[in-house]
N, C-alpha and C positions, 0 to 999 in steps of 0.2 A: 757308621757309614749308611746302614740301612735306615736308621732313624732320620738322617738328613734327606734321603730319597723320599721317604714317606711324607715328611714335612713339606718338601717342595711340591709333591703331588697334591697335598691338601690345600695349599695356598690358592692355586688357580680355581679349584673347585669352590673354595670359600668365596672368592671374588665373584664367580658366576652366580652363586646363591644370593650374595648381597645385591648384585646388579639386578637380578630378577625380582627380588623383593622390592627394590627401589622403584623399578618400572611398574610393578603392581600397585604400589602406593600412589604413584603419579597418575596412573590410569583411573584409580578409584577417585582421586580428587577431581580429575577432569570430568568423570561421569557425574559426580555429585554437583559440580558447578553447572554442568549442562542441564541437569534436572531442575536445579534452582532457577536457572535462567528461563527455561521453558515455563515453569510454574509462575514466575514473575510476569512474563509477557502475557500468559493466559489471564492472569489477574488484571493486568492493564486493559486487555481487550474486553474483558467482561465487566469492567468498571464503568464503561462508557454509559452516559445518560443523555437522552435527547433533550436539548435545551427547551425549556417551557417558560413562558410562551415562545413560539417561534418568532424571532425578530424580523423586521423588514430590512431589505438590503437592495443595493442597486442591481446586483446580478447573482445568479446561481451558477456555480461551476459544477457541471455534471461529469463525474469521472467515468471514463469509458470502460467497457467490458466487451466480451466477444460478440461478434456477429455470426449468425448461422445463415449461410446462403444469402448474405446481404441484409438479413433481417436481425433486429436485436434479439439476443438470446433471452431466455426467461429472466435471468438475473438482471440483465441490462434493461429489460422492459420495466422491471420494478423501479429501478432508478429513474427512468424516464417518466413513469407515472407519478412518482413523488415530485419530480421537478415540475411536471405539468400542474399538479395540484398547488404547488407553491406559486406558480404563475397565475393560475385562476383565482387564487385567494389574495393576489396582489402583494404577496410577501416579497416578490422580486419583479422587476420590469423586463429583465433580459436574461437569457440563458446562454452560457458559454459551454459548448459541447466539445469535450476534449477526448481525443483518441486517434491514433494513426492506424496503419494497416496491421492486422494481427496475423497475417500469413497463414490463415487456415482455409484458404480458398475463396474468401470474399474479395470482390473487386472494388468494394467501397471501403473508405476508412471508417473506423468506428464513429467518428463525428458525422460523416455523411449519412451513415445508417441511422443515427440518432435524429438527425435533421429530418429525414424523410418520414420517420415515425411521428414526429411532433407536427410536421406540416399537415399530415393526414388527420390530425386531431385538432386542427384549427389554430395553431400558433402561427402568427404572421412571420413571414420570412425575415422581416427587418428586426425581429426580436431575437433572432438566433445568430450567434457568432460561432464559427467553426475553428477549432484548433486541430489540424490534421496530421500532426507529426509525432505526438507523444507515444512513448513505448513503456512508460512506467509512471507510477504515481508522482514521483518527483518531477518528471517532465510534464505531466498533466498540469501541475500547479505552476511550474516555471513558465511554460509557454503560454498558459492562460493569463498569467500575470501581465505579459507583454500586451495581450489583447485588451485587458482591462485598463492599463495605463493609456493606451492609444485612444480609448473611447471615454476616458474620464470616470470609470467606475471606481468607487472608493470603499464600498462595503459589499460583503459577499456571504452567501450561504454555499457550502460545499456539500454536494449531494452524493451519498454513497451508502453502503450497507453498514450496520452497526459494528461488525467485526473489523471493518476497515477504517472506521472513524478515528480511533486514537492515533494511528500512524499518519493518516491524512492531516489531522490537526497538528501533529508535531512537525511535519514537513512544511505546512503553511506557516507555522511560527518561525521555522528555520529560514524561510524565504521572506520573512518580515511582512506577511499579510496583516493588514490592519482591519479592525472592525469585521471580524470574520467568525462565523460559527459553522461547525460541521453538523449537518443534518444526516445522522445515520439511523437506519431503521432495520428492524428484523425482517429477514427474508422468509417468505412462505414457500419458496421453490428450491432454495439451495440447502445443501446438507451442512448443518452447523459444525459437526465434528471435522469434516474435511476442510472446510474453509477456515476454521480457527487454527487447525494444524498448519495449513499452508501459510496463514497470516503470521504465525510464529517465525517461520523461515523468512518470510518477506520482511518482517520487522527487524529481525537479526541482520539481514542484508542491508537494510536502510541504516542501521546503526554503524555498520562498517563503512558504508558509502559516505555517510556524513563525516566520518573521520578523514577519509580520502579528500573530500571536497574542501575541508578546512585547511588542508595542506596544499591545496591547489591542484590536486589530481582530478581527472575526469572520472566520475563514477561509471563502472562497467554497465553496459546496456543490459536491461532486464525487462521482463514483462510484468513485474509486480506493481 
């Protein structure tokens, strides 16, 4: 009788031990996959190369970033300066400035702040098209595409930073952009480690959002 009691006590303990061991194995596999995924995305991000020579296109789509007190932040100024150089060198004839309100206290949309910056540097107003609603890279390119179609633009340069370029290129392909190159450049003012880490999260979210979109669901709003 005692033997039966001891055996019955051992069985629940053994089940708990096996359950804990199983959960530890699952956790280890999840951690390993997460590390592999992050390493893969970092490789993708750092594999980007600027197209040489830079092609000509009808328009450049300048992807927005934060305004500080209605003025372009240092990172956004870099994007605008590169877009301005493309315009001056006649790589593009028009600039589509894309970005909505970022809700950080600015009373202008990102696109309006970008327009004001470029007007002060001599770009004629009729060469600038504003997209004032986007809150994510996907929306930047989706809403800019509508402006492009309305105005007959068929070829594009997408202006952003190099760490952002692979995701922007993938989204452009998803949206069926034709004759498009992403012009990504290294920042002199942004912290590489911070932005690449943030981009890993943003790229992961895009992968999940793209699955939702394929099944007809609306991608959650985001600021990436």
